[in-house]
MITORBA-407711 format. One record per residue (C-alpha): x, y, z. Coordinates in pm, 1 decimal, m for minus. Each point is the difference from the previous one (the first is absolute). Layout:
! MITORBA-407711
<px: X	py: Y	pz: Z> $
...
This chain:
! MITORBA-407711
<px: 10039.0	py: 20818.6	pz: 3217.2> $
<px: m75.0	py: m218.5	pz: m281.7> $
<px: m328.4	py: m99.8	pz: 136.8> $
<px: m300.2	py: 159.3	pz: m198.7> $
<px: m326.4	py: 129.4	pz: 123.7> $
<px: m189.7	py: m202.7	pz: m234.8> $
<px: 47.2	py: m347.5	pz: m164.0> $
<px: 34.9	py: m13.1	pz: m356.4> $
<px: m357.6	py: m184.4	pz: m27.4> $
<px: m173.6	py: 276.0	pz: 201.7> $
<px: 183.8	py: 294.2	pz: m177.7> $
<px: m118.4	py: m149.0	pz: m326.2> $
<px: m352.4	py: m22.7	pz: 141.8> $
<px: 22.3	py: 386.2	pz: 79.7> $
<px: 150.5	py: 97.0	pz: m330.1> $
<px: m257.8	py: m204.0	pz: m211.2> $
<px: m306.4	py: 120.4	pz: 205.3> $
<px: 69.0	py: 341.7	pz: 113.0> $
<px: m174.9	py: 270.7	pz: m206.7> $
<px: 180.8	py: 311.7	pz: 141.6> $
<px: 360.0	py: 108.7	pz: 5.9> $
<px: 206.4	py: m107.8	pz: 308.0> $
<px: 371.4	py: m5.0	pz: 113.7> $
<px: 180.4	py: m304.1	pz: 109.9> $
<px: 261.7	py: 77.3	pz: 263.9> $
<px: 301.6	py: m229.3	pz: 99.2> $
<px: m83.6	py: m256.9	pz: m306.7> $
<px: 315.1	py: 44.9	pz: m175.5> $
<px: 261.5	py: 80.6	pz: 272.5> $
<px: 210.4	py: m283.2	pz: m108.5> $
<px: m23.4	py: 32.8	pz: m377.3> $
<px: 344.0	py: 69.8	pz: m152.2> $
<px: m194.4	py: 229.6	pz: m268.8> $
<px: m22.1	py: 258.6	pz: 310.5> $
<px: 374.4	py: 67.4	pz: m84.1> $
<px: m70.6	py: 87.3	pz: m341.5> $
<px: 82.2	py: 361.2	pz: 24.5> $
<px: 124.8	py: 194.1	pz: m325.8> $
<px: 360.4	py: m11.9	pz: 100.6> $
<px: m26.5	py: m411.5	pz: 55.7> $
<px: m206.2	py: m24.8	pz: m345.5> $
<px: 248.1	py: 211.9	pz: m146.1> $
<px: 271.3	py: m228.0	pz: 93.8> $
<px: m177.6	py: m320.7	pz: m131.8> $
<px: m69.4	py: 159.9	pz: m350.0> $
<px: 332.6	py: 74.0	pz: m32.0> $
<px: m23.4	py: 319.3	pz: m249.9> $
<px: m317.1	py: m129.4	pz: m183.9> $
<px: m220.4	py: 268.1	pz: m103.6> $
<px: m387.6	py: 9.5	pz: 45.9> $
<px: m261.2	py: 247.0	pz: m116.5> $
<px: m118.8	py: 288.9	pz: 215.7> $
<px: m296.3	py: 219.0	pz: m50.8> $
<px: 58.8	py: 361.6	pz: 91.1> $
<px: m290.0	py: 256.0	pz: 79.1> $
<px: m24.5	py: 338.2	pz: 135.3> $
<px: m54.8	py: 60.5	pz: 371.9> $
<px: m240.7	py: 289.0	pz: m37.7> $
<px: m350.0	py: m122.2	pz: m30.2> $
<px: m275.9	py: 96.8	pz: m270.0> $
<px: m378.4	py: m38.4	pz: 2.0> $
<px: 45.3	py: m291.1	pz: m239.7> $
<px: 191.1	py: m330.3	pz: 100.3> $
<px: 339.5	py: m36.8	pz: m131.1> $
<px: m24.3	py: m312.0	pz: m204.2> $
<px: 271.6	py: m190.6	pz: m136.0> $
<px: m70.8	py: 136.5	pz: m338.4> $
<px: 139.2	py: 334.7	pz: 138.7> $
<px: 294.1	py: m141.5	pz: 168.9> $
<px: 380.2	py: 7.3	pz: m117.1> $
<px: 178.6	py: m345.0	pz: 1.9> $
<px: 387.8	py: m58.9	pz: 43.3> $
<px: 194.4	py: m316.2	pz: 17.3> $
<px: 256.9	py: 21.5	pz: 308.4> $
<px: 147.8	py: m213.5	pz: 234.9> $
<px: m80.5	py: m0.7	pz: 384.6> $
<px: 340.7	py: 174.4	pz: 70.0> $
<px: m96.1	py: 284.9	pz: m223.9> $
<px: m352.5	py: 20.2	pz: 183.5> $
<px: 181.6	py: 11.4	pz: 335.7> $
<px: 226.5	py: 266.0	pz: m93.3> $
<px: m285.1	py: 208.5	pz: m148.5> $
<px: m237.4	py: m56.8	pz: 312.7> $
<px: 301.0	py: 72.7	pz: 214.5> $
<px: 97.6	py: 332.4	pz: m155.3> $
<px: 338.3	py: m139.6	pz: m108.8> $
<px: 177.3	py: 166.2	pz: m290.0> $
<px: m187.2	py: m16.5	pz: m347.7> $
<px: 298.2	py: m175.5	pz: m144.4> $
<px: m121.5	py: m299.6	pz: 225.1> $
<px: m346.1	py: 8.3	pz: m91.2> $
<px: 6.3	py: m96.4	pz: m347.3> $
<px: m321.6	py: 64.5	pz: m196.4> $
<px: m148.7	py: 144.9	pz: 299.9> $
<px: 211.1	py: 294.0	pz: m22.9> $
<px: m235.9	py: 143.6	pz: m245.8> $
<px: m266.2	py: 37.3	pz: 270.9> $
<px: 7.5	py: 237.3	pz: 281.0> $
<px: m78.4	py: m236.5	pz: 325.1> $
<px: m183.7	py: 302.1	pz: 181.2> $
<px: m250.6	py: m9.4	pz: m285.6> $
<px: m23.4	py: m379.0	pz: m116.0> $
<px: m60.3	py: m338.9	pz: 145.3> $
<px: 115.0	py: m325.5	pz: m135.3> $
<px: m171.2	py: m331.7	pz: 9.9> $
<px: 105.3	py: m353.1	pz: m101.8> $
<px: m340.3	py: m159.1	pz: 31.4> $
<px: m160.8	py: m332.0	pz: m91.9> $
<px: 371.3	py: m168.4	pz: m49.5> $
<px: m62.2	py: m371.1	pz: m25.6> $
<px: 273.9	py: m150.3	pz: 245.6> $
<px: 3.9	py: m315.3	pz: m224.6> $
<px: 109.0	py: 220.0	pz: m290.6> $
<px: 259.2	py: 224.4	pz: 188.5> $
<px: 150.8	py: m275.3	pz: 193.7> $
<px: m54.0	py: m249.0	pz: m267.4> $
<px: 400.0	py: m109.7	pz: 27.7> $
<px: m40.9	py: 3.2	pz: 387.7> $
<px: m292.7	py: m224.8	pz: 53.4> $
<px: 123.3	py: m104.1	pz: 357.2> $
<px: m95.8	py: 365.1	pz: 99.7> $
<px: m377.0	py: m87.4	pz: m44.7> $
<px: m17.2	py: m231.5	pz: 339.3> $
<px: 62.8	py: 319.6	pz: 174.1> $
<px: m379.0	py: 98.4	pz: m33.4> $
<px: m208.3	py: m238.0	pz: 183.4> $
<px: m375.4	py: 33.2	pz: m60.2> $
<px: m36.8	py: m357.5	pz: 146.7> $
<px: m24.3	py: 166.1	pz: 329.2> $
<px: m348.0	py: 146.1	pz: m154.6> $
<px: m107.6	py: m336.8	pz: m82.1> $
<px: 136.9	py: m12.1	pz: m372.1> $
<px: 249.8	py: m297.5	pz: m7.8> $
<px: 240.9	py: 26.1	pz: m292.4> $
<px: m49.1	py: 358.8	pz: m35.3> $
<px: 305.5	py: 227.3	pz: 4.1> $
<px: 160.5	py: 293.4	pz: m162.3> $
<px: m27.2	py: m180.0	pz: m337.1> $
<px: m367.3	py: 73.6	pz: 21.0> $
<px: 70.9	py: 359.9	pz: 154.6> $
<px: 44.9	py: 353.0	pz: m135.7> $
<px: 270.5	py: 261.3	pz: 122.5> $
<px: m74.9	py: 359.1	pz: 48.9> $
<px: 283.4	py: 250.0	pz: 59.0> $
<px: m68.1	py: 382.2	pz: 24.3> $
<px: 89.7	py: 342.1	pz: 128.2> $
<px: m160.7	py: 240.5	pz: 194.2> $
<px: m329.2	py: 100.7	pz: m176.7> $
<px: m8.2	py: m295.4	pz: m231.7> $
<px: m351.3	py: m122.8	pz: m54.9> $
<px: m277.1	py: m214.6	pz: m182.1> $
<px: m297.2	py: 165.9	pz: m118.5> $
<px: m301.8	py: m115.3	pz: 155.8> $
<px: m131.4	py: m302.1	pz: m142.4> $
<px: m157.3	py: m348.9	pz: 71.0> $
<px: 129.1	py: m330.4	pz: m129.1> $
<px: m221.2	py: m228.4	pz: m193.8> $
<px: 170.1	py: m298.1	pz: 136.6> $
<px: 37.3	py: m172.5	pz: 333.5> $
<px: 83.9	py: 160.9	pz: 321.3> $
<px: 325.6	py: 151.5	pz: 105.1> $
<px: 259.2	py: m50.0	pz: 266.7> $
<px: 278.4	py: 276.2	pz: 76.8> $
<px: 284.5	py: m64.1	pz: 188.6> $
<px: 191.2	py: 338.6	pz: 92.5> $
<px: 383.0	py: m24.7	pz: m5.6> $
<px: 157.2	py: 332.5	pz: 43.3> $
<px: m145.9	py: 345.9	pz: 53.4> $
<px: m377.8	py: 74.7	pz: 24.5> $
<px: m298.0	py: 14.3	pz: m237.6> $
<px: m334.0	py: 161.1	pz: 54.1> $
<px: m293.8	py: m182.2	pz: m158.2> $
<px: m340.7	py: 165.8	pz: m62.0> $
<px: m234.0	py: m258.1	pz: m25.6> $
<px: m383.7	py: m1.6	pz: m132.6> $
<px: m240.0	py: m291.4	pz: 22.4> $
<px: m167.3	py: m159.0	pz: m320.9> $
<px: m336.9	py: 178.2	pz: 87.7> $
<px: 175.0	py: 336.9	pz: m78.9> $
<px: 70.4	py: m62.3	pz: m376.9> $
<px: m251.7	py: 220.2	pz: m120.9> $
<px: 141.1	py: 291.3	pz: 213.8> $
<px: 351.2	py: m49.0	pz: m134.6> $
<px: m102.0	py: 48.3	pz: m378.2> $
<px: 177.6	py: m334.1	pz: m151.1> $
<px: 151.5	py: 19.1	pz: m318.5> $
<px: 199.4	py: m225.4	pz: m224.5> $
<px: 199.8	py: 259.6	pz: m139.9> $
<px: 266.2	py: m31.0	pz: m9.3> $
<px: m51.4	py: m357.7	pz: m69.8> $
<px: 201.7	py: m284.8	pz: 193.6> $
<px: m121.7	py: m361.9	pz: 20.6> $
<px: m142.1	py: m42.0	pz: 357.0> $
<px: 38.3	py: 355.4	pz: 115.9> $
<px: m307.4	py: 206.6	pz: 41.3> $
<px: 104.6	py: 360.0	pz: 77.1> $
<px: m174.7	py: 308.7	pz: 152.7> $
<px: m20.5	py: 313.2	pz: m151.8> $
<px: 36.9	py: 198.2	pz: 357.1> $
<px: 326.0	py: 106.7	pz: 123.3> $
<px: m25.7	py: m151.4	pz: 349.0> $
<px: 263.6	py: 244.7	pz: 114.4> $
<px: m174.3	py: 315.5	pz: m124.5> $
<px: m353.8	py: m106.5	pz: m96.7> $
<px: m185.7	py: 245.1	pz: m268.5> $
<px: m351.8	py: m10.1	pz: 185.6> $
<px: m119.3	py: 232.4	pz: m253.6> $
<px: 43.7	py: m265.5	pz: m279.1> $
<px: m60.5	py: m291.1	pz: 234.7> $
<px: m243.8	py: 90.6	pz: 250.4> $
<px: m118.0	py: m346.9	pz: 86.3> $
<px: 383.5	py: m82.6	pz: 157.3> $
<px: m144.4	py: 197.9	pz: 302.0> $
<px: m212.7	py: m303.7	pz: 59.6> $
<px: 304.8	py: m232.1	pz: m6.3> $
<px: 136.9	py: m153.3	pz: 331.6> $
<px: 387.1	py: 1.8	pz: 23.0> $
<px: 192.6	py: m281.6	pz: 204.2> $
<px: 348.6	py: 146.8	pz: 60.1> $
<px: 252.5	py: m207.0	pz: 147.9> $
<px: 399.7	py: 71.3	pz: m3.8> $
<px: 179.4	py: m315.1	pz: m42.6> $
<px: 327.5	py: m53.1	pz: 187.4> $
<px: 294.7	py: m251.7	pz: m52.0> $
<px: m75.6	py: m357.4	pz: 109.0> $
<px: m386.1	py: 38.9	pz: m46.8> $
<px: m232.2	py: m161.6	pz: m262.7> $
<px: m277.3	py: 156.9	pz: m144.5> $
<px: m292.2	py: m178.6	pz: m128.6> $
<px: m183.6	py: 176.0	pz: m285.1> $
<px: m343.0	py: m206.4	pz: m66.3> $
<px: m143.0	py: m47.6	pz: m335.4> $
<px: m98.3	py: 318.2	pz: m193.4> $
<px: 110.8	py: 251.9	pz: 271.2> $
<px: 111.2	py: 319.7	pz: m170.8> $
<px: 336.0	py: 119.2	pz: 114.6> $
<px: 234.7	py: 299.5	pz: m39.3> $
<px: 325.3	py: m60.2	pz: 135.1> $
<px: 289.4	py: 240.9	pz: 78.6> $
<px: 343.4	py: m29.8	pz: 158.4> $
<px: 78.2	py: 229.4	pz: 272.7> $
<px: 370.7	py: m66.6	pz: 96.6> $
<px: 308.8	py: 81.6	pz: m208.3> $
<px: 14.8	py: m365.3	pz: m142.1> $
<px: m249.5	py: m294.8	pz: 37.8> $
<px: m3.2	py: m357.3	pz: m93.8> $
<px: m308.2	py: m213.3	pz: m21.8> $
<px: m78.0	py: m352.2	pz: m88.4> $
<px: m346.4	py: m121.6	pz: m107.7> $
<px: m192.7	py: m296.6	pz: m150.5> $
<px: m341.4	py: m17.4	pz: m145.0> $
<px: m185.6	py: m307.8	pz: 121.8> $
<px: m227.3	py: m131.6	pz: m245.4> $
<px: m356.9	py: m71.1	pz: 68.5> $
<px: m303.4	py: m174.0	pz: m137.3> $
<px: m176.8	py: 310.0	pz: m110.7> $
<px: 323.8	py: 62.9	pz: m234.4> $
<px: m158.8	py: m248.0	pz: m276.5> $
<px: m307.9	py: 254.0	pz: m54.6> $
<px: 254.5	py: 284.3	pz: 55.4> $
<px: 185.3	py: m125.7	pz: m302.2> $
<px: m322.4	py: 8.7	pz: m191.9> $
<px: m55.7	py: 339.1	pz: 56.0> $
<px: 364.0	py: 117.9	pz: m54.1> $
<px: m33.0	py: m179.8	pz: m346.6> $
<px: m304.4	py: 182.6	pz: m86.6> $
<px: 151.3	py: 335.2	pz: 118.9> $
<px: 307.6	py: m64.5	pz: m209.2> $
<px: m214.7	py: m90.0	pz: m306.0> $
<px: m151.4	py: 314.5	pz: 18.6> $
<px: 241.3	py: 260.4	pz: 101.8> $
<px: 263.4	py: m122.3	pz: m265.8> $
<px: m274.7	py: m25.1	pz: m267.0> $
<px: m126.2	py: 351.6	pz: 52.0> $
<px: 335.7	py: 182.6	pz: 98.2> $
<px: 168.7	py: m166.1	pz: m283.2> $
<px: m247.5	py: 154.9	pz: m239.1> $
<px: 79.2	py: 357.3	pz: 92.9> $
<px: 260.2	py: 205.1	pz: m196.5> $
<px: 318.0	py: m114.9	pz: 177.9> $
<px: 177.8	py: 356.0	pz: m40.2> $
<px: m230.6	py: 158.1	pz: 228.8> $
<px: 246.4	py: m46.8	pz: 280.5> $
<px: m237.4	py: m185.8	pz: 229.7> $
<px: 229.9	py: m206.8	pz: 219.4> $
<px: m273.6	py: m274.4	pz: 73.9> $
<px: 200.0	py: m311.4	pz: 46.2> $
<px: 177.9	py: m44.5	pz: 313.6> $
<px: 383.0	py: m40.7	pz: m37.3> $
<px: m30.0	py: m339.8	pz: 154.7> $
<px: m199.2	py: m109.1	pz: m318.0> $
<px: 237.3	py: m37.8	pz: m269.1> $
<px: m250.8	py: 30.5	pz: m286.6> $
<px: m378.8	py: 6.4	pz: m86.3> $
<px: m68.8	py: m386.7	pz: m68.7> $
<px: m205.3	py: m72.8	pz: m297.5> $
<px: m351.0	py: m76.4	pz: 11.7> $
<px: 51.7	py: m343.6	pz: m119.3> $
<px: 246.5	py: m49.2	pz: 303.5> $
<px: m245.6	py: 177.5	pz: 238.1> $
<px: m274.2	py: m238.2	pz: m132.0> $
<px: 209.8	py: m302.1	pz: 50.6> $
<px: 69.4	py: 136.2	pz: 365.1> $
<px: m373.7	py: 49.7	pz: 66.6> $
<px: m88.8	py: m364.3	pz: m112.1> $
<px: 289.8	py: m134.0	pz: 199.8> $
<px: m104.0	py: 183.9	pz: 308.9> $
<px: m372.7	py: m133.4	pz: m30.5> $
<px: 115.5	py: m358.2	pz: m51.9> $
<px: 194.0	py: 16.5	pz: 315.4> $
<px: m278.6	py: 130.2	pz: 193.2> $
<px: m244.6	py: m252.9	pz: m120.5> $
<px: 275.8	py: m267.9	pz: 85.9> $
<px: 8.7	py: 144.5	pz: 347.2> $
<px: m383.4	py: m17.3	pz: 59.3> $
<px: 1.0	py: m364.5	pz: m127.2> $
<px: 283.7	py: m123.9	pz: 238.5> $
<px: m112.2	py: 209.4	pz: 287.8> $
<px: m186.3	py: m275.4	pz: 164.2> $
<px: 264.8	py: m274.1	pz: m54.5> $
<px: 285.2	py: 251.5	pz: 107.5> $
<px: m180.4	py: 48.4	pz: 334.4> $
<px: m34.0	py: m340.7	pz: 72.7> $
<px: 381.2	py: m77.0	pz: m64.2> $
<px: 75.9	py: 315.5	pz: 197.1> $
<px: m176.7	py: m117.7	pz: 298.2> $
<px: 72.0	py: m378.8	pz: m36.8> $
<px: 372.3	py: 15.2	pz: m26.0> $
<px: 124.6	py: 359.9	pz: 60.9> $
<px: 35.3	py: 74.2	pz: m353.4> $
<px: 339.8	py: 107.6	pz: m120.3> $
<px: 46.3	py: 371.4	pz: 18.0> $
<px: 3.6	py: 165.2	pz: m329.4> $
<px: 248.9	py: 280.6	pz: m31.1> $
<px: m57.3	py: 251.1	pz: m312.3> $
<px: 259.2	py: 238.9	pz: m87.1> $
<px: m37.7	py: 353.8	pz: 129.1> $
<px: m57.2	py: 194.8	pz: m302.0> $
<px: m251.3	py: 266.3	pz: 41.8> $
<px: 90.1	py: 191.3	pz: m315.7> $
<px: m65.8	py: m156.3	pz: m340.6> $
<px: m178.1	py: m309.7	pz: 149.3> $
<px: m124.7	py: m92.0	pz: m353.9> $
<px: 330.7	py: m174.8	pz: m38.0> $
<px: m136.8	py: m285.5	pz: 199.1> $
<px: m169.2	py: m70.3	pz: m342.7> $
<px: 258.5	py: 110.4	pz: m224.6> $
<px: m19.0	py: 310.9	pz: m210.1> $
<px: 101.2	py: m139.7	pz: m328.7> $
<px: m236.2	py: m212.2	pz: m224.2> $
<px: 247.7	py: m302.2	pz: 18.7> $
<px: 57.6	py: 21.7	pz: 357.6> $
<px: m337.4	py: 57.8	pz: 132.5> $
<px: m66.6	py: m304.4	pz: 255.8> $
<px: m283.6	py: m47.2	pz: 224.4> $
<px: 35.4	py: 18.8	pz: 369.5> $
<px: m76.9	py: m358.4	pz: 76.2> $
<px: 118.2	py: 0.2	pz: 377.6> $
<px: m302.9	py: m103.5	pz: 241.1> $
<px: m149.2	py: 267.2	pz: 187.6> $
<px: 134.8	py: 48.0	pz: 339.9> $
<px: m225.0	py: 25.5	pz: 268.7> $
<px: 198.4	py: 144.8	pz: 315.3> $
<px: m246.8	py: 232.2	pz: 146.8> $
<px: m195.6	py: m138.0	pz: 283.6> $
<px: m380.2	py: 106.8	pz: 34.8> $
<px: m58.7	py: 304.0	pz: 198.4> $
<px: m222.1	py: m183.6	pz: 255.0> $
<px: 289.9	py: m271.2	pz: 57.6> $
<px: 254.7	py: 282.9	pz: 124.6> $
<px: 32.5	py: 78.8	pz: 352.5> $
<px: 5.4	py: 368.8	pz: 67.3> $
<px: 260.5	py: 189.3	pz: m150.6> $
<px: 277.4	py: 55.5	pz: 283.2> $
<px: 64.9	py: 358.4	pz: m56.2> $
<px: 243.1	py: 112.9	pz: 269.0> $
<px: 369.3	py: 119.0	pz: 22.6> $
<px: 115.7	py: m248.7	pz: m263.4> $
<px: m282.9	py: 47.5	pz: m247.1> $
<px: m131.9	py: 385.5	pz: m26.2> $
<px: m308.2	py: 72.7	pz: m199.6> $
<px: 55.8	py: 299.3	pz: m220.0> $
<px: m324.4	py: 210.7	pz: 97.0> $
<px: m146.6	py: 308.3	pz: m182.2> $
<px: 97.5	py: 326.3	pz: 73.7> $
<px: m316.7	py: 109.2	pz: 128.9> $
<px: m7.9	py: m265.6	pz: 269.6> $
<px: 377.5	py: 127.8	pz: 145.1> $
<px: m122.7	py: 279.4	pz: 253.8> $
<px: m276.7	py: m245.4	pz: 108.6> $
<px: 178.9	py: m325.4	pz: 36.1> $
<px: 379.8	py: 148.7	pz: 29.7> $
<px: 71.1	py: m272.5	pz: 248.8> $
<px: m84.5	py: m280.1	pz: m246.8> $
<px: 223.3	py: 118.6	pz: m286.0> $
<px: 260.8	py: 224.9	pz: 139.5> $
<px: 234.2	py: m295.4	pz: 61.4> $
<px: 385.2	py: 44.2	pz: 2.0> $
<px: 190.5	py: m170.4	pz: m281.1> $
<px: 313.1	py: m197.0	pz: 55.9> $
<px: 184.1	py: 320.9	pz: m101.1> $
<px: m174.3	py: 225.7	pz: 260.5> $
<px: m242.6	py: 180.0	pz: m240.4> $
<px: m353.6	py: 15.4	pz: m5.8> $
<px: m138.7	py: m233.9	pz: m279.1> $
<px: m283.0	py: 257.4	pz: m46.1> $
<px: 76.9	py: 333.9	pz: m96.3> $
<px: m186.0	py: 322.1	pz: 54.9> $
<px: m210.8	py: 152.9	pz: m282.6> $
<px: 253.8	py: 283.3	pz: m46.5> $
<px: 192.7	py: m239.6	pz: m218.4> $
<px: m306.6	py: m49.8	pz: m221.3> $
<px: 29.8	py: 229.7	pz: m280.7> $
<px: 290.6	py: 199.8	pz: 161.5> $
<px: 162.7	py: 89.2	pz: m338.9> $
<px: m189.2	py: 277.0	pz: m153.4> $
<px: 263.0	py: 144.1	pz: m268.8> $
<px: m101.3	py: m25.7	pz: m342.1> $
<px: 201.0	py: m22.5	pz: m315.0> $
<px: m85.2	py: m20.0	pz: m379.5> $
<px: 92.5	py: m322.2	pz: m187.1> $
<px: m94.7	py: m197.8	pz: m297.1> $
<px: m326.5	py: m150.1	pz: 24.1> $
<px: m209.8	py: m232.8	pz: m223.4> $
<px: m92.4	py: 231.5	pz: m293.2> $
<px: m349.9	py: m125.1	pz: m112.6> $
<px: m130.9	py: m47.4	pz: 319.2> $
<px: m225.2	py: 286.2	pz: 2.1> $
<px: m69.2	py: m7.9	pz: 368.9> $
<px: 367.9	py: m32.4	pz: 101.9> $
<px: 108.7	py: 247.9	pz: m265.3> $
<px: m219.8	py: 282.6	pz: 193.9> $
<px: 273.6	py: m23.9	pz: 270.9> $
<px: 278.0	py: 60.0	pz: m253.2> $
<px: 46.7	py: 349.0	pz: 136.0> $
<px: 205.6	py: 206.7	pz: 254.2> $
<px: m170.8	py: 8.5	pz: 345.1> $
<px: m95.3	py: 364.2	pz: m31.7> $
<px: m177.0	py: m55.3	pz: m349.6> $
<px: m379.9	py: m5.6	pz: m11.8> $
<px: m167.3	py: m283.5	pz: m47.8> $
<px: m107.6	py: m123.4	pz: m373.1> $
<px: m355.5	py: 64.1	pz: m126.0> $
<px: m213.4	py: m306.1	pz: 73.0> $
<px: 60.4	py: m301.3	pz: m234.9> $
<px: m214.4	py: m116.0	pz: m300.7> $
<px: 210.4	py: m234.0	pz: m185.6> $
<px: 56.0	py: m358.8	pz: 147.5> $
<px: 330.4	py: m155.9	pz: m30.1> $
<px: 89.8	py: m361.4	pz: m65.3> $
<px: 144.5	py: m24.5	pz: 351.4> $
<px: m347.8	py: 132.7	pz: 124.4> $
<px: m181.8	py: m291.3	pz: m197.5> $
<px: 266.7	py: m265.4	pz: 127.2> $
<px: m67.3	py: 112.2	pz: 374.4> $
<px: m341.6	py: m86.6	pz: m28.4> $
<px: 32.8	py: m299.1	pz: m227.4> $
<px: 256.9	py: m180.3	pz: 188.1> $
<px: m125.6	py: 114.0	pz: 363.7> $
<px: 66.2	py: m284.4	pz: 241.6> $
<px: m377.9	py: m46.5	pz: 35.7> $
<px: m68.9	py: m6.6	pz: m366.9> $
<px: 278.2	py: m260.8	pz: m70.3> $
<px: m132.4	py: m211.8	pz: 277.6> $
<px: m322.9	py: m17.8	pz: m137.0> $
<px: 114.0	py: m73.5	pz: m345.4> $
<px: 214.0	py: m265.6	pz: 133.6> $
<px: m285.3	py: m159.7	pz: 169.8> $
<px: m208.4	py: 3.4	pz: m302.0> $
<px: 282.2	py: m140.0	pz: m207.3> $
<px: 57.8	py: m296.5	pz: 236.9> $
<px: m365.2	py: m74.0	pz: 7.5> $
<px: m7.5	py: m17.4	pz: m384.2> $
<px: 299.5	py: m247.5	pz: 22.6> $
<px: m188.0	py: m214.0	pz: 252.8> $
<px: m275.1	py: m37.7	pz: m227.5> $
């Protein structure tokens, strides 16, 4: 039963070349990590506390960003007691939150940190089966959630993403990079490497965001044992649909990340400079909780220069790097899986800023060199929603757990209840929806906010152009 449907080499070819999401089946059946349910992890952590993010289960027209969530430090025992409806005396800090109204999410937990005193557990995660030797739990991230726990729709600036579902099921709504303008990208709240959508995917406000009608959702429910490939720059909204869910993921660094780091450095400089100049007492929660502080202009400028230098060095060594890769099978470079705060690669303090000097990795084969992608029962492509009725035979493939991978459209936007909550106060466009659902819309806006300006100034298309111009200047 340990025989895999694809060799590590073939799997890596698929991962590095496929430009649409797909689900791998029966590739992780013998991984010890499949036993990482919450009860097991609770025993391993031995009462260690981790941070949980709590949000309301009711859905507003505005995304529930992390800036509007609550946070608690709790043990997994307390989380289990709360999610299983045990007496409040056993649920610790969760006792203040009604399970019927709230969800909890321990997200983005770097396994290398929370299990730093138990490094042997890293080997339970075997990304070597996907063609990445040496990559284990040490380069992976853990996600533990209750029913309804979700991540706002966003795209990751760096890499592609491999996600192993361990316990429970999660529903993924994915949108291709070409839909970016339909998803109204924003950098507020600001977080390194994440571009958020202003649209609440679970309850879209089509009056405010009419272009969202033109987007193409690819929806898939991931079951235990399955691995989802999220290609570079695919938007995704993720929600836990079972009482308890556990996932493990790893971001695979790509050559294109060198330019993406330049773009992120430019974005950081502009957002921090402009938002830091505002009156801090206005209550605008523009910095995501994952960003400890707004770094200074001097530090951000150093980060930009290091990112540009790394990009240029990559360009200079690309030819020799490819030659070495083809002649000697080049040793696999494994980078730490760290989607958040990727500026740490260069250091964030002046005295610790170090240039990323590793040689560029060139693992991706050219498209024309690949054989046809072997879609079938072990590699299921996630097709657009509109294709379901016409090619249902191609997409309605049963998962290992007996559920259909692709869901009916009734799940998309099924939550229609609204609630009133704190929003970013100086976003004029958003503030228009700080009313009860039965209130009449506010009068047409005439004043632009700082966030309105930033949405245009750091739009991904604009930043990409600025980065190209900046790199051209440096080449000269």
